[in-house]
C-alpha positions in Angstrom: 73.1 -9.8 -43.7 70.8 -12.6 -44.5 71.5 -12.2 -48.1 75.3 -12.3 -47.4 74.9 -15.5 -45.4 73.1 -17.2 -48.3 75.6 -15.7 -50.8 78.6 -17.1 -49.0 77.2 -20.6 -49.5 75.5 -21.5 -46.2 74.0 -20.6 -43.0 76.3 -19.9 -40.1 75.3 -21.8 -37.0 78.0 -20.5 -34.7 77.3 -17.2 -32.9 79.4 -14.3 -33.8 79.7 -10.8 -32.4 76.3 -9.7 -33.7 74.6 -11.8 -31.1 75.6 -9.3 -28.4 74.0 -6.5 -30.5 70.8 -8.6 -30.8 70.6 -9.2 -27.1 71.2 -5.6 -26.3 68.5 -4.5 -28.8 66.0 -7.0 -27.2 66.8 -5.7 -23.7 66.4 -2.1 -24.8 63.0 -3.1 -26.4 61.8 -4.7 -23.2 62.8 -1.7 -21.2 61.1 0.7 -23.6 57.9 -1.4 -23.7 57.8 -1.7 -19.9 58.2 2.1 -19.5 55.7 3.1 -22.2 53.2 0.3 -22.4 53.0 -2.3 -19.6 53.5 -0.1 -16.5 50.6 2.3 -17.4 48.3 -0.5 -18.3 49.1 -2.4 -15.1 48.5 0.8 -13.1 45.0 1.3 -14.7 44.1 -2.3 -14.1 45.2 -2.1 -10.4 43.2 1.2 -9.9 40.1 -0.4 -11.4 40.4 -3.4 -9.2 41.0 -1.3 -6.1 38.1 1.1 -6.8 35.8 -1.7 -7.8 34.8 0.1 -11.0 35.2 -2.9 -13.2 36.3 -6.5 -13.3 35.6 -9.0 -10.5 34.7 -6.3 -7.9 31.9 -4.8 -10.0 30.5 -8.3 -10.7 30.6 -9.2 -7.0 28.8 -5.9 -6.2 26.1 -6.5 -8.8 25.7 -10.1 -7.7 25.3 -9.2 -4.0 22.8 -6.5 -5.0 20.8 -9.1 -7.0 20.9 -11.5 -4.1 19.7 -8.8 -1.7 16.8 -7.8 -3.9 15.9 -11.5 -4.5 15.8 -12.0 -0.7 13.6 -8.9 -0.3 11.3 -10.2 -3.0 11.0 -13.6 -1.4 10.3 -12.0 2.0 7.6 -9.9 0.4 6.1 -12.9 -1.4 6.1 -14.9 1.8 4.4 -12.1 3.7 1.8 -11.7 0.9 1.2 -15.5 0.9 0.7 -15.5 4.7 -1.7 -12.6 4.5 -3.7 -14.4 1.8 -3.8 -17.5 3.9 -5.0 -15.4 6.9 -7.8 -13.9 4.7 -8.8 -17.3 3.5 -8.9 -18.6 7.1 -11.1 -15.6 8.2 -13.5 -16.2 5.3 -13.7 -19.9 6.2 -14.4 -19.0 9.8 -17.1 -16.5 8.8 -18.7 -19.1 6.5 -18.6 -21.8 9.3 -20.2 -19.3 11.7 -22.9 -18.4 9.2 -23.6 -22.1 8.6 -23.8 -22.8 12.3 -26.2 -19.9 12.8 -28.3 -21.1 9.9 -28.4 -24.6 11.3 -29.3 -23.3 14.8 -32.1 -21.2 13.2 -33.4 -24.1 11.3 -33.3 -26.3 14.4 -35.2 -23.7 16.4 -37.8 -23.4 13.6 -38.1 -27.2 13.4 -38.4 -27.5 17.2 -41.0 -24.7 17.3 -43.0 -26.3 14.5 -42.6 -29.7 16.1 -43.9 -28.3 19.4 -46.7 -26.5 17.7 -47.7 -29.6 15.7 -47.4 -31.8 18.8 -49.7 -29.4 20.8 -52.1 -29.4 17.8 -52.0 -33.2 17.7 -52.7 -33.4 21.4 -55.7 -31.1 21.0 -57.0 -33.2 18.1 -56.4 -36.4 20.1 -58.3 -34.9 23.1 -61.2 -33.8 20.8 -61.3 -37.2 19.1 -61.4 -38.9 22.5 -64.2 -36.6 23.7 -66.1 -37.3 20.5 -65.5 -41.0 20.8 -66.6 -41.0 24.5 -69.7 -39.0 23.6 -70.4 -41.4 20.7 -69.7 -44.4 23.0 -72.2 -43.0 25.6 -74.9 -42.5 22.9 -74.4 -46.0 21.6 -74.4 -47.4 25.1 -77.7 -45.6 25.8 -79.1 -47.0 22.6 -77.9 -50.5 23.4 -79.3 -50.3 26.9 -82.6 -48.9 25.6 -82.8 -51.7 23.0 -82.1 -54.3 25.7 -84.7 -52.8 28.0 -87.3 -52.7 25.2 -86.8 -56.3 24.4 -86.7 -57.6 27.8 
């Protein structure tokens, strides 16, 4: 047909009776494709979307699962961090208590040593005073004996 159109000397621009045949063939082709190809594919796609096997529904399910697991992980991490802080606080309290006990023990030792040294100093002071008084009496006796001898 194309060859005949060129052979006659030009392209025919006005529609003739074959256009109806072409329109009928296109409509038959659309009907056949819808029946054999498009409807079954659309049914499969709708079933997948309805069941959530693939497509957006599957992605949403996976995303929600990831978000749930992420929230669980964050909660566990927060609990572990809090437990760690509690352990650190307990150790700090124990260290402070040990330091306070050590300081009170040292204070008690220093006080006992101080008391002991003070008592020892008092004894030495009393002994020194007694020795000085005794020495002073001896010197006073010597001085009075010398005064009486010379007078």
